[in-house]
HTML snippet that shows the backbone in 3Dmol.js (N, CA, C, O; Angstrom):
<script src="https://3Dmol.org/build/3Dmol-min.js"></script>
<div id="view" style="width:600px;height:400px;position:relative"></div>
<script>
const pdb = `
ATOM      1  N   MET A   1     283.081 197.973 103.476  1.00  0.00           N
ATOM      2  CA  MET A   1     283.212 199.382 103.169  1.00  0.00           C
ATOM      3  C   MET A   1     282.628 199.638 101.784  1.00  0.00           C
ATOM      4  O   MET A   1     282.968 198.945 100.825  1.00  0.00           O
ATOM      5  N   ASN A   2     281.760 200.620 101.682  1.00  0.00           N
ATOM      6  CA  ASN A   2     281.188 200.895 100.370  1.00  0.00           C
ATOM      7  C   ASN A   2     282.140 201.747  99.534  1.00  0.00           C
ATOM      8  O   ASN A   2     283.171 202.210 100.023  1.00  0.00           O
ATOM      9  N   GLU A   3     281.783 201.943  98.289  1.00  0.00           N
ATOM     10  CA  GLU A   3     282.679 202.625  97.340  1.00  0.00           C
ATOM     11  C   GLU A   3     282.907 204.088  97.716  1.00  0.00           C
ATOM     12  O   GLU A   3     284.024 204.592  97.594  1.00  0.00           O
ATOM     13  N   GLN A   4     281.854 204.772  98.173  1.00  0.00           N
ATOM     14  CA  GLN A   4     281.994 206.186  98.538  1.00  0.00           C
ATOM     15  C   GLN A   4     282.901 206.347  99.758  1.00  0.00           C
ATOM     16  O   GLN A   4     283.715 207.268  99.800  1.00  0.00           O
ATOM     17  N   ALA A   5     282.773 205.474 100.737  1.00  0.00           N
ATOM     18  CA  ALA A   5     283.631 205.535 101.921  1.00  0.00           C
ATOM     19  C   ALA A   5     285.082 205.271 101.554  1.00  0.00           C
ATOM     20  O   ALA A   5     285.992 205.882 102.114  1.00  0.00           O
ATOM     21  N   THR A   6     285.299 204.353 100.606  1.00  0.00           N
ATOM     22  CA  THR A   6     286.656 204.055 100.157  1.00  0.00           C
ATOM     23  C   THR A   6     287.273 205.263  99.467  1.00  0.00           C
ATOM     24  O   THR A   6     288.440 205.579  99.701  1.00  0.00           O
ATOM     25  N   GLU A   7     286.501 205.943  98.616  1.00  0.00           N
ATOM     26  CA  GLU A   7     287.002 207.136  97.927  1.00  0.00           C
ATOM     27  C   GLU A   7     287.328 208.236  98.920  1.00  0.00           C
ATOM     28  O   GLU A   7     288.339 208.921  98.765  1.00  0.00           O
ATOM     29  N   THR A   8     286.496 208.420  99.936  1.00  0.00           N
ATOM     30  CA  THR A   8     286.749 209.452 100.949  1.00  0.00           C
ATOM     31  C   THR A   8     288.017 209.136 101.724  1.00  0.00           C
ATOM     32  O   THR A   8     288.815 210.032 102.000  1.00  0.00           O
ATOM     33  N   ALA A   9     288.209 207.873 102.077  1.00  0.00           N
ATOM     34  CA  ALA A   9     289.414 207.481 102.809  1.00  0.00           C
ATOM     35  C   ALA A   9     290.659 207.706 101.970  1.00  0.00           C
ATOM     36  O   ALA A   9     291.689 208.135 102.491  1.00  0.00           O
ATOM     37  N   VAL A  10     290.576 207.421 100.675  1.00  0.00           N
ATOM     38  CA  VAL A  10     291.717 207.629  99.790  1.00  0.00           C
ATOM     39  C   VAL A  10     292.023 209.116  99.668  1.00  0.00           C
ATOM     40  O   VAL A  10     293.188 209.511  99.688  1.00  0.00           O
ATOM     41  N   GLU A  11     290.982 209.949  99.541  1.00  0.00           N
ATOM     42  CA  GLU A  11     291.181 211.390  99.419  1.00  0.00           C
ATOM     43  C   GLU A  11     291.811 211.970 100.679  1.00  0.00           C
ATOM     44  O   GLU A  11     292.641 212.875 100.592  1.00  0.00           O
ATOM     45  N   GLU A  12     291.428 211.459 101.854  1.00  0.00           N
ATOM     46  CA  GLU A  12     291.966 211.973 103.104  1.00  0.00           C
ATOM     47  C   GLU A  12     293.458 211.689 103.233  1.00  0.00           C
ATOM     48  O   GLU A  12     294.182 212.474 103.844  1.00  0.00           O
ATOM     49  N   HIS A  13     293.925 210.587 102.673  1.00  0.00           N
ATOM     50  CA  HIS A  13     295.319 210.207 102.800  1.00  0.00           C
ATOM     51  C   HIS A  13     296.107 210.441 101.517  1.00  0.00           C
ATOM     52  O   HIS A  13     297.212 209.925 101.356  1.00  0.00           O
ATOM     53  N   ALA A  14     295.538 211.213 100.616  1.00  0.00           N
ATOM     54  CA  ALA A  14     296.223 211.484  99.358  1.00  0.00           C
ATOM     55  C   ALA A  14     297.428 212.380  99.615  1.00  0.00           C
ATOM     56  O   ALA A  14     297.421 213.213 100.521  1.00  0.00           O
ATOM     57  N   ALA A  15     298.457 212.195  98.803  1.00  0.00           N
ATOM     58  CA  ALA A  15     299.671 212.996  98.938  1.00  0.00           C
ATOM     59  C   ALA A  15     299.383 214.429  98.533  1.00  0.00           C
ATOM     60  O   ALA A  15     298.588 214.694  97.631  1.00  0.00           O
ATOM     61  N   ILE A  16     300.043 215.339  99.215  1.00  0.00           N
ATOM     62  CA  ILE A  16     299.897 216.757  98.899  1.00  0.00           C
ATOM     63  C   ILE A  16     300.809 217.057  97.719  1.00  0.00           C
ATOM     64  O   ILE A  16     301.979 216.675  97.736  1.00  0.00           O
ATOM     65  N   PRO A  17     300.299 217.730  96.698  1.00  0.00           N
ATOM     66  CA  PRO A  17     301.136 217.997  95.518  1.00  0.00           C
ATOM     67  C   PRO A  17     302.314 218.912  95.852  1.00  0.00           C
ATOM     68  O   PRO A  17     302.236 219.745  96.755  1.00  0.00           O
ATOM     69  N   TYR A  18     303.396 218.740  95.111  1.00  0.00           N
ATOM     70  CA  TYR A  18     304.597 219.540  95.338  1.00  0.00           C
ATOM     71  C   TYR A  18     304.357 221.023  95.102  1.00  0.00           C
ATOM     72  O   TYR A  18     305.060 221.861  95.667  1.00  0.00           O
ATOM     73  N   SER A  19     303.380 221.355  94.281  1.00  0.00           N
ATOM     74  CA  SER A  19     303.116 222.764  94.002  1.00  0.00           C
ATOM     75  C   SER A  19     302.733 223.529  95.269  1.00  0.00           C
ATOM     76  O   SER A  19     303.023 224.719  95.389  1.00  0.00           O
ATOM     77  N   VAL A  20     302.088 222.854  96.206  1.00  0.00           N
ATOM     78  CA  VAL A  20     301.734 223.497  97.476  1.00  0.00           C
ATOM     79  C   VAL A  20     302.995 223.876  98.234  1.00  0.00           C
ATOM     80  O   VAL A  20     303.077 224.969  98.794  1.00  0.00           O
ATOM     81  N   TYR A  21     303.980 222.982  98.259  1.00  0.00           N
ATOM     82  CA  TYR A  21     305.224 223.261  98.957  1.00  0.00           C
ATOM     83  C   TYR A  21     306.033 224.343  98.256  1.00  0.00           C
ATOM     84  O   TYR A  21     306.674 225.165  98.910  1.00  0.00           O
ATOM     85  N   VAL A  22     306.007 224.344  96.945  1.00  0.00           N
ATOM     86  CA  VAL A  22     306.728 225.373  96.188  1.00  0.00           C
ATOM     87  C   VAL A  22     306.113 226.744  96.450  1.00  0.00           C
ATOM     88  O   VAL A  22     306.833 227.721  96.654  1.00  0.00           O
ATOM     89  N   LYS A  23     304.787 226.817  96.446  1.00  0.00           N
ATOM     90  CA  LYS A  23     304.113 228.093  96.731  1.00  0.00           C
ATOM     91  C   LYS A  23     304.422 228.567  98.145  1.00  0.00           C
ATOM     92  O   LYS A  23     304.667 229.754  98.360  1.00  0.00           O
ATOM     93  N   ALA A  24     304.413 227.658  99.104  1.00  0.00           N
ATOM     94  CA  ALA A  24     304.740 228.039 100.484  1.00  0.00           C
ATOM     95  C   ALA A  24     306.180 228.524 100.582  1.00  0.00           C
ATOM     96  O   ALA A  24     306.459 229.511 101.262  1.00  0.00           O
ATOM     97  N   TRP A  25     307.089 227.839  99.909  1.00  0.00           N
ATOM     98  CA  TRP A  25     308.501 228.235  99.941  1.00  0.00           C
ATOM     99  C   TRP A  25     308.698 229.600  99.290  1.00  0.00           C
ATOM    100  O   TRP A  25     309.440 230.433  99.810  1.00  0.00           O
ATOM    101  N   VAL A  26     308.045 229.833  98.166  1.00  0.00           N
ATOM    102  CA  VAL A  26     308.163 231.132  97.484  1.00  0.00           C
ATOM    103  C   VAL A  26     307.590 232.240  98.368  1.00  0.00           C
ATOM    104  O   VAL A  26     308.165 233.326  98.445  1.00  0.00           O
ATOM    105  N   SER A  27     306.480 231.983  99.025  1.00  0.00           N
ATOM    106  CA  SER A  27     305.919 233.002  99.913  1.00  0.00           C
ATOM    107  C   SER A  27     306.859 233.274 101.091  1.00  0.00           C
ATOM    108  O   SER A  27     306.996 234.422 101.512  1.00  0.00           O
ATOM    109  N   LEU A  28     307.505 232.242 101.626  1.00  0.00           N
ATOM    110  CA  LEU A  28     308.486 232.449 102.694  1.00  0.00           C
ATOM    111  C   LEU A  28     309.672 233.274 102.191  1.00  0.00           C
ATOM    112  O   LEU A  28     310.184 234.134 102.908  1.00  0.00           O
ATOM    113  N   LEU A  29     310.098 233.014 100.976  1.00  0.00           N
ATOM    114  CA  LEU A  29     311.198 233.767 100.386  1.00  0.00           C
ATOM    115  C   LEU A  29     310.827 235.237 100.196  1.00  0.00           C
ATOM    116  O   LEU A  29     311.624 236.123 100.504  1.00  0.00           O
ATOM    117  N   VAL A  30     309.633 235.496  99.695  1.00  0.00           N
ATOM    118  CA  VAL A  30     309.182 236.873  99.485  1.00  0.00           C
ATOM    119  C   VAL A  30     309.080 237.614 100.819  1.00  0.00           C
ATOM    120  O   VAL A  30     309.506 238.764 100.925  1.00  0.00           O
ATOM    121  N   ILE A  31     308.523 236.965 101.826  1.00  0.00           N
ATOM    122  CA  ILE A  31     308.404 237.601 103.146  1.00  0.00           C
ATOM    123  C   ILE A  31     309.791 237.898 103.708  1.00  0.00           C
ATOM    124  O   ILE A  31     310.002 238.955 104.303  1.00  0.00           O
ATOM    125  N   THR A  32     310.738 236.980 103.527  1.00  0.00           N
ATOM    126  CA  THR A  32     312.100 237.202 104.009  1.00  0.00           C
ATOM    127  C   THR A  32     312.742 238.391 103.299  1.00  0.00           C
ATOM    128  O   THR A  32     313.401 239.208 103.941  1.00  0.00           O
ATOM    129  N   ILE A  33     312.560 238.496 102.001  1.00  0.00           N
ATOM    130  CA  ILE A  33     313.123 239.623 101.250  1.00  0.00           C
ATOM    131  C   ILE A  33     312.520 240.945 101.727  1.00  0.00           C
ATOM    132  O   ILE A  33     313.237 241.933 101.886  1.00  0.00           O
ATOM    133  N   VAL A  34     311.224 240.966 101.953  1.00  0.00           N
ATOM    134  CA  VAL A  34     310.569 242.182 102.464  1.00  0.00           C
ATOM    135  C   VAL A  34     311.118 242.534 103.838  1.00  0.00           C
ATOM    136  O   VAL A  34     311.352 243.707 104.131  1.00  0.00           O
ATOM    137  N   MET A  35     311.325 241.526 104.683  1.00  0.00           N
ATOM    138  CA  MET A  35     311.860 241.789 106.022  1.00  0.00           C
ATOM    139  C   MET A  35     313.282 242.335 105.960  1.00  0.00           C
ATOM    140  O   MET A  35     313.651 243.178 106.778  1.00  0.00           O
ATOM    141  N   VAL A  36     314.083 241.873 105.010  1.00  0.00           N
ATOM    142  CA  VAL A  36     315.459 242.351 104.873  1.00  0.00           C
ATOM    143  C   VAL A  36     315.483 243.780 104.323  1.00  0.00           C
ATOM    144  O   VAL A  36     316.334 244.586 104.700  1.00  0.00           O
ATOM    145  N   MET A  37     314.543 244.079 103.432  1.00  0.00           N
ATOM    146  CA  MET A  37     314.528 245.411 102.817  1.00  0.00           C
ATOM    147  C   MET A  37     314.061 246.498 103.787  1.00  0.00           C
ATOM    148  O   MET A  37     314.599 247.605 103.782  1.00  0.00           O
ATOM    149  N   TRP A  38     313.063 246.187 104.618  1.00  0.00           N
ATOM    150  CA  TRP A  38     312.522 247.182 105.547  1.00  0.00           C
ATOM    151  C   TRP A  38     312.768 246.714 106.976  1.00  0.00           C
ATOM    152  O   TRP A  38     312.266 245.672 107.398  1.00  0.00           O
ATOM    153  N   HIS A  39     313.535 247.488 107.698  1.00  0.00           N
ATOM    154  CA  HIS A  39     313.899 247.141 109.075  1.00  0.00           C
ATOM    155  C   HIS A  39     312.967 247.790 110.090  1.00  0.00           C
ATOM    156  O   HIS A  39     313.391 248.121 111.198  1.00  0.00           O
ATOM    157  N   VAL A  40     311.720 247.972 109.727  1.00  0.00           N
ATOM    158  CA  VAL A  40     310.725 248.546 110.627  1.00  0.00           C
ATOM    159  C   VAL A  40     310.247 247.437 111.564  1.00  0.00           C
ATOM    160  O   VAL A  40     309.915 246.348 111.096  1.00  0.00           O
ATOM    161  N   PRO A  41     310.203 247.687 112.876  1.00  0.00           N
ATOM    162  CA  PRO A  41     309.801 246.628 113.805  1.00  0.00           C
ATOM    163  C   PRO A  41     308.444 245.995 113.468  1.00  0.00           C
ATOM    164  O   PRO A  41     308.279 244.782 113.598  1.00  0.00           O
ATOM    165  N   PHE A  42     307.486 246.801 113.041  1.00  0.00           N
ATOM    166  CA  PHE A  42     306.170 246.249 112.698  1.00  0.00           C
ATOM    167  C   PHE A  42     306.274 245.248 111.551  1.00  0.00           C
ATOM    168  O   PHE A  42     305.650 244.188 111.590  1.00  0.00           O
ATOM    169  N   VAL A  43     307.062 245.583 110.531  1.00  0.00           N
ATOM    170  CA  VAL A  43     307.243 244.682 109.383  1.00  0.00           C
ATOM    171  C   VAL A  43     307.953 243.406 109.824  1.00  0.00           C
ATOM    172  O   VAL A  43     307.596 242.314 109.384  1.00  0.00           O
ATOM    173  N   LEU A  44     308.950 243.537 110.685  1.00  0.00           N
ATOM    174  CA  LEU A  44     309.691 242.361 111.147  1.00  0.00           C
ATOM    175  C   LEU A  44     308.809 241.421 111.965  1.00  0.00           C
ATOM    176  O   LEU A  44     308.836 240.208 111.757  1.00  0.00           O
ATOM    177  N   ILE A  45     308.042 241.965 112.878  1.00  0.00           N
ATOM    178  CA  ILE A  45     307.178 241.137 113.731  1.00  0.00           C
ATOM    179  C   ILE A  45     306.072 240.483 112.906  1.00  0.00           C
ATOM    180  O   ILE A  45     305.770 239.302 113.078  1.00  0.00           O
ATOM    181  N   THR A  46     305.474 241.264 112.011  1.00  0.00           N
ATOM    182  CA  THR A  46     304.425 240.711 111.151  1.00  0.00           C
ATOM    183  C   THR A  46     304.988 239.621 110.242  1.00  0.00           C
ATOM    184  O   THR A  46     304.356 238.585 110.036  1.00  0.00           O
ATOM    185  N   GLY A  47     306.173 239.863 109.705  1.00  0.00           N
ATOM    186  CA  GLY A  47     306.809 238.866 108.842  1.00  0.00           C
ATOM    187  C   GLY A  47     307.133 237.590 109.585  1.00  0.00           C
ATOM    188  O   GLY A  47     306.920 236.494 109.067  1.00  0.00           O
ATOM    189  N   MET A  48     307.649 237.725 110.801  1.00  0.00           N
ATOM    190  CA  MET A  48     307.963 236.532 111.593  1.00  0.00           C
ATOM    191  C   MET A  48     306.701 235.737 111.903  1.00  0.00           C
ATOM    192  O   MET A  48     306.705 234.509 111.818  1.00  0.00           O
ATOM    193  N   ALA A  49     305.618 236.428 112.263  1.00  0.00           N
ATOM    194  CA  ALA A  49     304.363 235.736 112.563  1.00  0.00           C
ATOM    195  C   ALA A  49     303.799 235.054 111.317  1.00  0.00           C
ATOM    196  O   ALA A  49     303.309 233.928 111.392  1.00  0.00           O
ATOM    197  N   ALA A  50     303.868 235.734 110.176  1.00  0.00           N
ATOM    198  CA  ALA A  50     303.358 235.149 108.932  1.00  0.00           C
ATOM    199  C   ALA A  50     304.172 233.921 108.541  1.00  0.00           C
ATOM    200  O   ALA A  50     303.610 232.907 108.128  1.00  0.00           O
ATOM    201  N   LYS A  51     305.494 234.011 108.671  1.00  0.00           N
ATOM    202  CA  LYS A  51     306.342 232.875 108.326  1.00  0.00           C
ATOM    203  C   LYS A  51     306.079 231.691 109.262  1.00  0.00           C
ATOM    204  O   LYS A  51     306.025 230.548 108.809  1.00  0.00           O
ATOM    205  N   ALA A  52     305.919 231.951 110.542  1.00  0.00           N
ATOM    206  CA  ALA A  52     305.623 230.875 111.494  1.00  0.00           C
ATOM    207  C   ALA A  52     304.290 230.211 111.162  1.00  0.00           C
ATOM    208  O   ALA A  52     304.158 228.990 111.250  1.00  0.00           O
ATOM    209  N   LEU A  53     303.305 231.019 110.780  1.00  0.00           N
ATOM    210  CA  LEU A  53     301.999 230.474 110.432  1.00  0.00           C
ATOM    211  C   LEU A  53     302.074 229.624 109.169  1.00  0.00           C
ATOM    212  O   LEU A  53     301.471 228.552 109.116  1.00  0.00           O
ATOM    213  N   ILE A  54     302.799 230.079 108.156  1.00  0.00           N
ATOM    214  CA  ILE A  54     302.939 229.307 106.912  1.00  0.00           C
ATOM    215  C   ILE A  54     303.638 227.976 107.193  1.00  0.00           C
ATOM    216  O   ILE A  54     303.214 226.929 106.704  1.00  0.00           O
ATOM    217  N   ILE A  55     304.702 228.026 107.978  1.00  0.00           N
ATOM    218  CA  ILE A  55     305.431 226.791 108.296  1.00  0.00           C
ATOM    219  C   ILE A  55     304.553 225.823 109.080  1.00  0.00           C
ATOM    220  O   ILE A  55     304.526 224.626 108.795  1.00  0.00           O
ATOM    221  N   ALA A  56     303.834 226.351 110.072  1.00  0.00           N
ATOM    222  CA  ALA A  56     302.976 225.477 110.881  1.00  0.00           C
ATOM    223  C   ALA A  56     301.837 224.882 110.056  1.00  0.00           C
ATOM    224  O   ALA A  56     301.530 223.697 110.191  1.00  0.00           O
ATOM    225  N   LEU A  57     301.217 225.681 109.215  1.00  0.00           N
ATOM    226  CA  LEU A  57     300.059 225.190 108.471  1.00  0.00           C
ATOM    227  C   LEU A  57     300.428 224.238 107.349  1.00  0.00           C
ATOM    228  O   LEU A  57     299.781 223.204 107.186  1.00  0.00           O
ATOM    229  N   TRP A  58     301.445 224.559 106.577  1.00  0.00           N
ATOM    230  CA  TRP A  58     301.727 223.739 105.402  1.00  0.00           C
ATOM    231  C   TRP A  58     302.827 222.705 105.624  1.00  0.00           C
ATOM    232  O   TRP A  58     302.660 221.547 105.238  1.00  0.00           O
ATOM    233  N   PHE A  59     303.943 223.090 106.232  1.00  0.00           N
ATOM    234  CA  PHE A  59     305.029 222.131 106.381  1.00  0.00           C
ATOM    235  C   PHE A  59     304.806 221.187 107.563  1.00  0.00           C
ATOM    236  O   PHE A  59     305.281 220.052 107.543  1.00  0.00           O
ATOM    237  N   MET A  60     304.086 221.645 108.592  1.00  0.00           N
ATOM    238  CA  MET A  60     303.751 220.755 109.705  1.00  0.00           C
ATOM    239  C   MET A  60     302.388 220.085 109.486  1.00  0.00           C
ATOM    240  O   MET A  60     301.933 219.309 110.327  1.00  0.00           O
ATOM    241  N   HIS A  61     301.748 220.383 108.368  1.00  0.00           N
ATOM    242  CA  HIS A  61     300.470 219.796 107.956  1.00  0.00           C
ATOM    243  C   HIS A  61     299.339 220.072 108.936  1.00  0.00           C
ATOM    244  O   HIS A  61     298.392 219.289 109.012  1.00  0.00           O
ATOM    245  N   LEU A  62     299.414 221.160 109.680  1.00  0.00           N
ATOM    246  CA  LEU A  62     298.340 221.470 110.621  1.00  0.00           C
ATOM    247  C   LEU A  62     297.074 221.937 109.916  1.00  0.00           C
ATOM    248  O   LEU A  62     295.991 221.925 110.500  1.00  0.00           O
ATOM    249  N   ARG A  63     297.212 222.342 108.677  1.00  0.00           N
ATOM    250  CA  ARG A  63     296.048 222.785 107.908  1.00  0.00           C
ATOM    251  C   ARG A  63     295.056 221.642 107.709  1.00  0.00           C
ATOM    252  O   ARG A  63     293.866 221.879 107.500  1.00  0.00           O
ATOM    253  N   TYR A  64     295.539 220.419 107.772  1.00  0.00           N
ATOM    254  CA  TYR A  64     294.701 219.266 107.491  1.00  0.00           C
ATOM    255  C   TYR A  64     294.312 218.498 108.757  1.00  0.00           C
ATOM    256  O   TYR A  64     293.748 217.407 108.665  1.00  0.00           O
ATOM    257  N   GLU A  65     294.600 219.043 109.914  1.00  0.00           N
ATOM    258  CA  GLU A  65     294.312 218.367 111.184  1.00  0.00           C
ATOM    259  C   GLU A  65     293.033 218.923 111.811  1.00  0.00           C
ATOM    260  O   GLU A  65     292.485 219.928 111.358  1.00  0.00           O
ATOM    261  N   ARG A  66     292.574 218.246 112.860  1.00  0.00           N
ATOM    262  CA  ARG A  66     291.411 218.724 113.615  1.00  0.00           C
ATOM    263  C   ARG A  66     291.780 220.002 114.358  1.00  0.00           C
ATOM    264  O   ARG A  66     292.942 220.212 114.706  1.00  0.00           O
ATOM    265  N   LEU A  67     290.795 220.849 114.598  1.00  0.00           N
ATOM    266  CA  LEU A  67     291.021 222.159 115.207  1.00  0.00           C
ATOM    267  C   LEU A  67     291.605 222.046 116.613  1.00  0.00           C
ATOM    268  O   LEU A  67     292.495 222.818 116.966  1.00  0.00           O
ATOM    269  N   ASP A  68     291.126 221.104 117.419  1.00  0.00           N
ATOM    270  CA  ASP A  68     291.640 221.009 118.781  1.00  0.00           C
ATOM    271  C   ASP A  68     293.126 220.630 118.797  1.00  0.00           C
ATOM    272  O   ASP A  68     293.879 221.133 119.630  1.00  0.00           O
ATOM    273  N   PHE A  69     293.548 219.764 117.898  1.00  0.00           N
ATOM    274  CA  PHE A  69     294.968 219.405 117.812  1.00  0.00           C
ATOM    275  C   PHE A  69     295.802 220.601 117.378  1.00  0.00           C
ATOM    276  O   PHE A  69     296.890 220.831 117.906  1.00  0.00           O
ATOM    277  N   VAL A  70     295.293 221.356 116.422  1.00  0.00           N
ATOM    278  CA  VAL A  70     295.994 222.558 115.952  1.00  0.00           C
ATOM    279  C   VAL A  70     296.155 223.556 117.096  1.00  0.00           C
ATOM    280  O   VAL A  70     297.219 224.153 117.253  1.00  0.00           O
ATOM    281  N   LEU A  71     295.120 223.736 117.884  1.00  0.00           N
ATOM    282  CA  LEU A  71     295.195 224.678 119.004  1.00  0.00           C
ATOM    283  C   LEU A  71     296.206 224.218 120.054  1.00  0.00           C
ATOM    284  O   LEU A  71     296.916 225.044 120.627  1.00  0.00           O
ATOM    285  N   TYR A  72     296.279 222.916 120.312  1.00  0.00           N
ATOM    286  CA  TYR A  72     297.282 222.403 121.258  1.00  0.00           C
ATOM    287  C   TYR A  72     298.697 222.670 120.765  1.00  0.00           C
ATOM    288  O   TYR A  72     299.560 223.091 121.535  1.00  0.00           O
ATOM    289  N   VAL A  73     298.932 222.428 119.489  1.00  0.00           N
ATOM    290  CA  VAL A  73     300.262 222.652 118.932  1.00  0.00           C
ATOM    291  C   VAL A  73     300.607 224.138 118.963  1.00  0.00           C
ATOM    292  O   VAL A  73     301.716 224.512 119.346  1.00  0.00           O
ATOM    293  N   LEU A  74     299.656 224.990 118.561  1.00  0.00           N
ATOM    294  CA  LEU A  74     299.918 226.433 118.571  1.00  0.00           C
ATOM    295  C   LEU A  74     300.125 226.962 119.994  1.00  0.00           C
ATOM    296  O   LEU A  74     300.923 227.875 120.206  1.00  0.00           O
ATOM    297  N   LEU A  75     299.411 226.391 120.960  1.00  0.00           N
ATOM    298  CA  LEU A  75     299.621 226.772 122.354  1.00  0.00           C
ATOM    299  C   LEU A  75     301.030 226.407 122.804  1.00  0.00           C
ATOM    300  O   LEU A  75     301.683 227.182 123.503  1.00  0.00           O
ATOM    301  N   GLY A  76     301.498 225.230 122.404  1.00  0.00           N
ATOM    302  CA  GLY A  76     302.863 224.818 122.741  1.00  0.00           C
ATOM    303  C   GLY A  76     303.905 225.723 122.098  1.00  0.00           C
ATOM    304  O   GLY A  76     304.895 226.085 122.734  1.00  0.00           O
ATOM    305  N   ILE A  77     303.686 226.087 120.842  1.00  0.00           N
ATOM    306  CA  ILE A  77     304.616 226.988 120.155  1.00  0.00           C
ATOM    307  C   ILE A  77     304.629 228.347 120.834  1.00  0.00           C
ATOM    308  O   ILE A  77     305.694 228.928 121.042  1.00  0.00           O
ATOM    309  N   PHE A  78     303.456 228.856 121.182  1.00  0.00           N
ATOM    310  CA  PHE A  78     303.361 230.159 121.849  1.00  0.00           C
ATOM    311  C   PHE A  78     304.033 230.121 123.219  1.00  0.00           C
ATOM    312  O   PHE A  78     304.748 231.055 123.579  1.00  0.00           O
ATOM    313  N   ALA A  79     303.815 229.061 123.981  1.00  0.00           N
ATOM    314  CA  ALA A  79     304.440 228.940 125.299  1.00  0.00           C
ATOM    315  C   ALA A  79     305.958 228.874 125.176  1.00  0.00           C
ATOM    316  O   ALA A  79     306.674 229.482 125.971  1.00  0.00           O
ATOM    317  N   THR A  80     306.444 228.146 124.195  1.00  0.00           N
ATOM    318  CA  THR A  80     307.889 228.070 123.967  1.00  0.00           C
ATOM    319  C   THR A  80     308.458 229.433 123.606  1.00  0.00           C
ATOM    320  O   THR A  80     309.533 229.804 124.077  1.00  0.00           O
ATOM    321  N   ALA A  81     307.743 230.178 122.774  1.00  0.00           N
ATOM    322  CA  ALA A  81     308.195 231.521 122.392  1.00  0.00           C
ATOM    323  C   ALA A  81     308.266 232.440 123.607  1.00  0.00           C
ATOM    324  O   ALA A  81     309.207 233.223 123.731  1.00  0.00           O
ATOM    325  N   ILE A  82     307.298 232.357 124.491  1.00  0.00           N
ATOM    326  CA  ILE A  82     307.297 233.189 125.706  1.00  0.00           C
ATOM    327  C   ILE A  82     308.489 232.830 126.597  1.00  0.00           C
ATOM    328  O   ILE A  82     309.168 233.718 127.110  1.00  0.00           O
ATOM    329  N   VAL A  83     308.741 231.541 126.780  1.00  0.00           N
ATOM    330  CA  VAL A  83     309.870 231.116 127.617  1.00  0.00           C
ATOM    331  C   VAL A  83     311.188 231.583 127.006  1.00  0.00           C
ATOM    332  O   VAL A  83     312.046 232.109 127.715  1.00  0.00           O
ATOM    333  N   LEU A  84     311.355 231.396 125.698  1.00  0.00           N
ATOM    334  CA  LEU A  84     312.597 231.827 125.051  1.00  0.00           C
ATOM    335  C   LEU A  84     312.775 233.339 125.142  1.00  0.00           C
ATOM    336  O   LEU A  84     313.883 233.823 125.374  1.00  0.00           O
ATOM    337  N   TYR A  85     311.697 234.076 124.961  1.00  0.00           N
ATOM    338  CA  TYR A  85     311.787 235.534 125.097  1.00  0.00           C
ATOM    339  C   TYR A  85     312.194 235.905 126.519  1.00  0.00           C
ATOM    340  O   TYR A  85     313.030 236.784 126.727  1.00  0.00           O
ATOM    341  N   GLY A  86     311.601 235.233 127.485  1.00  0.00           N
ATOM    342  CA  GLY A  86     311.941 235.519 128.879  1.00  0.00           C
ATOM    343  C   GLY A  86     313.394 235.211 129.208  1.00  0.00           C
ATOM    344  O   GLY A  86     313.985 235.857 130.074  1.00  0.00           O
ATOM    345  N   LEU A  87     313.967 234.242 128.533  1.00  0.00           N
ATOM    346  CA  LEU A  87     315.365 233.903 128.773  1.00  0.00           C
ATOM    347  C   LEU A  87     316.331 234.823 128.022  1.00  0.00           C
ATOM    348  O   LEU A  87     317.445 235.064 128.486  1.00  0.00           O
ATOM    349  N   ILE A  88     315.911 235.335 126.871  1.00  0.00           N
ATOM    350  CA  ILE A  88     316.802 236.144 126.034  1.00  0.00           C
ATOM    351  C   ILE A  88     316.676 237.636 126.325  1.00  0.00           C
ATOM    352  O   ILE A  88     317.676 238.352 126.270  1.00  0.00           O
ATOM    353  N   ALA A  89     315.484 238.119 126.630  1.00  0.00           N
ATOM    354  CA  ALA A  89     315.246 239.551 126.794  1.00  0.00           C
ATOM    355  C   ALA A  89     316.111 240.199 127.865  1.00  0.00           C
ATOM    356  O   ALA A  89     316.587 241.310 127.628  1.00  0.00           O
ATOM    357  N   PRO A  90     316.353 239.594 129.025  1.00  0.00           N
ATOM    358  CA  PRO A  90     317.180 240.259 130.030  1.00  0.00           C
ATOM    359  C   PRO A  90     318.599 240.539 129.519  1.00  0.00           C
ATOM    360  O   PRO A  90     319.179 241.573 129.853  1.00  0.00           O
ATOM    361  N   ASP A  91     319.154 239.645 128.726  1.00  0.00           N
ATOM    362  CA  ASP A  91     320.487 239.892 128.166  1.00  0.00           C
ATOM    363  C   ASP A  91     320.453 241.055 127.189  1.00  0.00           C
ATOM    364  O   ASP A  91     321.401 241.838 127.133  1.00  0.00           O
ATOM    365  N   GLY A  92     319.396 241.181 126.431  1.00  0.00           N
ATOM    366  CA  GLY A  92     319.281 242.292 125.489  1.00  0.00           C
ATOM    367  C   GLY A  92     319.105 243.618 126.179  1.00  0.00           C
ATOM    368  O   GLY A  92     319.570 244.645 125.684  1.00  0.00           O
ATOM    369  N   MET A  93     318.437 243.612 127.321  1.00  0.00           N
ATOM    370  CA  MET A  93     318.240 244.856 128.077  1.00  0.00           C
ATOM    371  C   MET A  93     319.537 245.384 128.668  1.00  0.00           C
ATOM    372  O   MET A  93     319.677 246.589 128.878  1.00  0.00           O
ATOM    373  N   GLN A  94     320.479 244.502 128.935  1.00  0.00           N
ATOM    374  CA  GLN A  94     321.752 244.912 129.555  1.00  0.00           C
ATOM    375  C   GLN A  94     322.721 245.514 128.551  1.00  0.00           C
ATOM    376  O   GLN A  94     323.713 246.126 128.947  1.00  0.00           O
ATOM    377  N   MET A  95     322.456 245.353 127.263  1.00  0.00           N
ATOM    378  CA  MET A  95     323.385 245.860 126.253  1.00  0.00           C
ATOM    379  C   MET A  95     323.297 247.363 126.125  1.00  0.00           C
ATOM    380  O   MET A  95     324.012 247.957 125.318  1.00  0.00           O
TER     381      MET A  95
END
`;
const viewer = $3Dmol.createViewer("view");
viewer.addModel(pdb, "pdb");
viewer.setStyle({}, {cartoon: {color: "spectrum"}});
viewer.zoomTo();
viewer.render();
</script>
């Protein structure tokens, strides 16, 4: 292995600095506060989608994965959300 290949391999497996996690956490906190302050359905849905995206990209490390793997994971998350909605929505309609 030459020196440049070794440096690239080290960079690919380098630890993510804590500042990235702190920024993601602060952004999640700000979005949550905005969602609590404004009970508009559009704000709530947008906030939930933004929070899910931040969690998936930074805390699940999907930002650093190949695109096809990211799409598979997001497809699974979306399918799970549809199933859960289908199971919960009928109870909400009866209220």
